[in-house]
N, C-alpha and C positions, 0 to 999 in steps of 0.2 A: 674847254671841256664842260659838259653839262653836269651840274651837281644837284642832287635831290635835296630839298630843304629838310632840316632836321625834324621839324614837326610832321611833315608828310612821311618821312622815312619811319618815324616812330609809329604813326598810324598804320602804315603798311605792315610793319613788323608785328604790331599787335594783332592785326587782322589775320596775318599768316599763322601766328601762333594759335589764335582762337580756332581758325579753320582746321588746323592740325589736330587740336584737342577734340573738336567736334567730330572729325573723321575717325579719330581713335576711339571715341565713345559710342560710335554707331553700334547698335545691338546686332549681334550675329544670329542668323537663323540656323536651324539644324542642318540645312544643306551646306551652308558656309562653314559651320563647325566641322562637318564630315570631310569637306574638301581640304580644310587645313590639316585635319588629322591624317588623311591619306597622303598628304604631301610632306609631313614633317615628323610623324611618329617614328622613332628610331627602331622599335621592335618590328614594325611593319616593313621598314626599309631593309632591315637585316634579313627578314624572310624573303624579300624579293631578290636579294643577292644570292640567297641559298638556291632559289629557283634557277638563276643564271649559272651557278656553279654546277648544278645537276645537268643543265643543258650543255655545258662544255664537256661533260663526260661522254656525250654522244659522239663528239669528234674523235675522242680517244678510242671509243668502242669500234669505230668503223675503219680504223687505220689498218693498212696491209702490213704484213711482216716485212721487216727490212731484209734485203738481200745481204749476202756475206761475200766479201772479196778477200782472197788470199793471194799474196805475192811472195814468191820464194825464189832464192837463187842458191842452187846446190853446186857441190864440187868446186868450191873456191879453194885454190891451192896457193897460198902465199909462200910456201917453201919449195916450190918447183925448181927445176934446173934453170929455168929462165925466170929470174925474179922480176923482170920487167913486164911479164905477162901472167899475173896471178889469176886473171879471169879467162885465160885461154881455153880452159876446159869447163867453164861454168855453164850450168844448165838453168836458164830462167824458167820459172813456172808461175802461171797465173790461173786462178780458178774462181768461178762464180757459183754460189749456192743460193737457192731460193726455196722457202717452205711454202708449199701449196696447201691451203686449208680447204678441206672437203666438207660436205654436208652443210653448206651455207652457214658456217660458223660466224663469219663477219656480219652477215645479214641478221642473224639471231642476236648477236651482241648489240647491234644497233637497235633492233626492236626492243630488247630488254632495257637499254639505256633510255630510249624514248618513253617507254612506259614508266620507268622510274621517274622521269621528269614530269610526266602527267600526274603521278601520285604526289610528288612534291608540290606541284602547282595546286592540286586540290587541298592539300594540307595547308598551304599558304592561304587559300580562301577560307578554310576553317579557322585559321588563326585570326584573319581579318574579321570573321563573324564574331568571334569571342571578344576581340578588342572593341569592336563597334558596340557590342552589348554593354561593356563597361562604360564606353563613351556616352551612349544614349542614357544610361542610368545617371551618370554625372550631370548630363544636360537636363534631364527631368528633375533631378534634385535641386538644381539651380533655379529652374522655373518654380518649383514648389517653395523654395526659400524666398524667392521674390514675392510670390503670392501671399505667403504668411506674413512677410514684412509689411506688405501693403495693407493687409487686414489689421495688423497690430497698430500701425500708424492711424488707420481710419478709426479704430476703436478708441485709441488715445485721444484723437481730436474730438470725437463725439463726447467722450467723458469730460474733456476740458470745457466743452460748451455747456455740459450739465453743471460743472463746477462754477462757471461764470454766472449761470442763472441762480444757482444756490447761494452764491455770495450776495447777489442782489436781493434774494429772499431774506437772508440774514440781516442785511442792512435795513430792510423794511420791517423787520421783526417777525417775519413769517417762518423763520427757521432758527432753531437753537444753535448756539455756538458749538456744543458738543456734536450735534449731528453734522455740522459743516466740517468739523475736524475729522470725523469718521469718514466722510466722503473724500476729503483731501488725502487721508492716509490710504484709502483704497486705490488712489491713483498710482501708487508704487507698483501695483501688479501690472497695470497697462504699460508703464515705463519699462518694467522688467521684460515684458513680452517683446517690446521693440528692440531692446538691447540684445536679447537672445536671438531674435530673428536676424538682426544684423550680423551677429557672429556666425550663425548658420549659413547665411548667404556668402560671407567671405570664405568660409570653409569649403562650400560647394564650388565656388569659383576657383579656389586653389587646386582642388582635385581635378577640375576640368582643364585648367591651364597645364597641370602636370601631364595629363594624357596628351595634350596638344604639343608638348615640349615648347611652350610659349612662355616668354618672360615679360609679357605685357603687365604693367602695374594694375592692381585690382581695380583702382578707381577709374581706369580707362578701358576696362573690359566689361562687357555686358552681353546678354543673350536675350532673344525674344522668341516666343512661340505660343501656341495655343495650349493653355492649361485648362483642359476640360476633358470630358469623356464622350464616347460614342456608345449608343445603346444597342447597336446592331453588330452581330458577330457572324462570320462565315460558319458553315456547318462543320462538325468535327470530321466527317468523312472527307470533305473537301480539303481540310487542313492536313489530314494524314496523307492524302494523295500528293499534295503539294510538297510536303516534307520529304517523302520518299524520292521525289524527283529533283529537289533543290538542295538537300543537305550536302555540303561538301565533304564532311567526314564519312558519310555513307558512300559517296562517290569515290573517295579515296580507298575505302575498303573494297569496293567492287573492282577498282582498277588494280589493287594489290593482288587479287585473285587472278586476274588476267595476266599480270606480270609473272606470277608464280608458274603459270602454265608455260609461258615463254622460257623462263629459266630452266624448267624441266626439259624442254626440247633442246635447249642449248647444252645442258649436261649430257644428254644422249649423244648429241653431235660431237661434243668434246671427247667422248669415248671412242670415236673412230680414229683411224690411222691417217696421219698427214705425211705424204711423201716429200722428200727434199730432192729437187732436181738440181743438177750441177753441170757445169761445162768448164773445161780447162784447156789452156794453151801452154805449149812448152817447146823446147828445143832439145833434141837428144841425138847427137851424132851416132851413126852416120846419117840418120834422118835430119834434114835441115829444120823442119818445123812440123808440128802435128797438133791436133786438138782431139778432145774426147768428151763424151757425155756420160752422166751417171745418174742413177736414181737410188736414193737411200730410203728404204721403207722400214720404220721402226716396227718391231714385232711386239704387239701389245698382248703378251701372254698372261701377265699377272695383273696389270693395271688396265681396267676397262672403265675407269672413272665411276666405280660402283658406289663409293661413298657419297659423291655429289649427286648421283642419280637418286639415291635413297633420300638424301636431305631435301632436295627440291620436290620430290614426290610428297614427303611429309609436309613441306611448306605449303603446298596446295591445300591440303586438308586443314592446316592451321589457319590459313588466310580465309578459307570458307567459313570456319567457325567464328572468326573475328567479324566477318561480314554479317553473319546472322546476329551476333551480339550487338553490333552497331545498329542494325535494322530494328531490333527490339528496343534499343535505347531511344531511337528516334521516335518510335510510336509512343513510348512511355513519356518522353519529354513533351510531346504535343498534347497528350491527354492531361498531364499534370498542369501544364500552363493554361490549357483551356478551362480546366476546373477552377483554378485560382482566379482567372479572369471573370468567369461566371459568378463566383462567390463575391468578388469585389463589386460587380455590377448590381448584384442583389442588394447590397448595402447602399450603393450610391443612389439608386432610383428613389427610394423613399426620402433620403436626405434632401434631394433636389426638389421633389414635388410636394413634400409634406413637412419635414422637420424644419428646414431652414425658413420657409415662409411663416410657419407658426412661431418660431423663435423670434423672428424679426417683428412680427405683429405684436407678440407679447411684450417685447422690449419697448416698442413705441407706445403701447397702451399704458404700461406701468410708468414709463417716463413721463408721459402726459399727465397721468393721475398724480404722480409724486410732485411734479412741479406745482400742482394746484392743491396739494395737501390732502388728496383723496387716497393715497397709498403710503404705506409705511416705508421707512428707510430700509428695513430688512428685505421687503418685497422688491424694492428697486435694485438693491445690490445683487439679490438672487437672480433677477431677470438679466442683469448685465453679465453675470458669470455664466449663466446658461447660454446666452447668445455667444459669448467668447468661446466657450467650450465646443459648441456646435459648429461654429465657423472653422476652428482649428481642426476638428475631427473631419469635417468635410474636405478641407484642403489636403489633409493627410490621406484621406481615402482616394482623392484624385491622384495624388502622387503615387500611391500604391497601385492604382489602376494603370498609370503610365508605365510603371516598372513591370506590371503583369503583361501589358501589351508588348513591351520590349522583350520579355521572356518568351512570349508566344512567337514573336517574329524570329527570335533566335532559334527556337525549337523547330520552326518550319524551314528556316534557312533563307528567308526573304521577307520583305515588308508586306505582310498580308493586311495589316491594319496600320495606316499612316499615323 
């Protein structure tokens, strides 16, 4: 039997473990996050089961009435003169009854059940729209936390390089001991920024993993995506048109109106009379055997299903009002999200084209001058703080932009801005 050497086995095991860790640490894109969410989120899975439950009601709605069978034996005389023939004068009787539904009641019940399933399916899509909005927000917040952490580490490393040069200046007598201490004390702000950014990143990952119903360790979970903004937006009229065509909650409201009309037609049909047809077989001496037919017609003198007709008629008007309310809500959602996104872009444009380049240039100039003794310590620290504040504000604005884009996509009902 061939045996693997211990050293080779250890190397193979180590490579397998490392490959597993590397595979687990692969950053997930938004599309991969969405696929995992759609496959594992328990709320979404429960909603899909609800759609299947509604679809099963269609089978019940289209079932025919069950026929009725009656078997009877009459004139059994156990106390007759001949005790050995108690069934000598027995009269067997068998009858079948069947309710015939008129006015297409079964078809209308099936139509109402199918439209109910359509409404539930649209409501499920609306639930998915809402959950995806929360998921995308969590994904964007994770990207934002990663970007803030990267900038915080970059600023800390940059400041550490300044401290290194400052210590060299102190050793050469070009910098006082007090100024060096003030510089070293200032480093605590950069370290605090890194620690806070790491906490925010872990919090964002926990929220994202909770939505995914995933128990992957935080150190083995990461996401990747573009953390930037687009300067072009579709027109408001185009977004309104797309929202009216794509929003699942509006579609559900329209389908509810259609179902209400079907329910009213069913209520009218249920007010009609359904006859019961019967057939019986029996034996009745001196006739050896016979059969008969019957028709039972209920007289609907008092009950014409008036209450259900009135209720379904009112339900049509109620559903139409709800549809109008949802349509107005859709238009308002689109306009609000569009205004918020435009306002965010108005702030982002000067940050990217003007404020950030100037802050970077000022920091470099002041740092260069300070290292050569041409700028004061106060000017240097102020330039560092201004640069840090502008960088964080810019990243926060991009995060707000991504959330506003997600809000607009949710308002429209589909991804109009990727």
